[in-house]
C-alpha angles and dihedrals in degrees: 000000000000119000093242090054092048090049091049091048092050091048090048093049092047091048090052091047092052091047090050091050092048091048089057092058118100139166110268124185092197121121117293112286121232122227124223101205121196113198104218125233102136109020126100133182111236128193119194118195114208118189114221096214128067119243090267092053097259108146117241108234123237089240093056091047092050090051090053092045092052099041100038112022103031092041094055104035130055091215142353141165121238126205130188107224145171115226139167127238123181090348095307126112113239134184108235145179118224119200119199118196137166109216143160112269088242088070095060091097089057089053091052091048092051092048091050092047090053091046091054098038095049099035095245125170088218144334117225119225123186124191124199127188113233126213093199143327135206143208109210108213133182125227 
């Protein structure tokens, strides 16, 4: 995939993510929420792009994906967000899963190992991983 196409895909996915987050906002007359702010020195936001077809075009079943999700992703990460997506690779449309996680930089090797495991297990040409430095992140909690 060309760099310009990857950049466009990342921008598109991030734009959708921000719109989804904004759509979830609503006016609430509940008591003032408190913010748990984590100044960031070691966390990064990682997005992993999993193609849902093997290299020969054979679709990856929902059951096989859920097994991978349970045994690889959920086992290694305390929390993550999962998106269904449609991407393009080498000029061909492909159904994909995008996983967004905020992790400590020390866990990047685990991410690479999971991506490589998926690549081998599901006969993928490659699995794209993007890493973004974060300035800070918050959990907004009620009283």
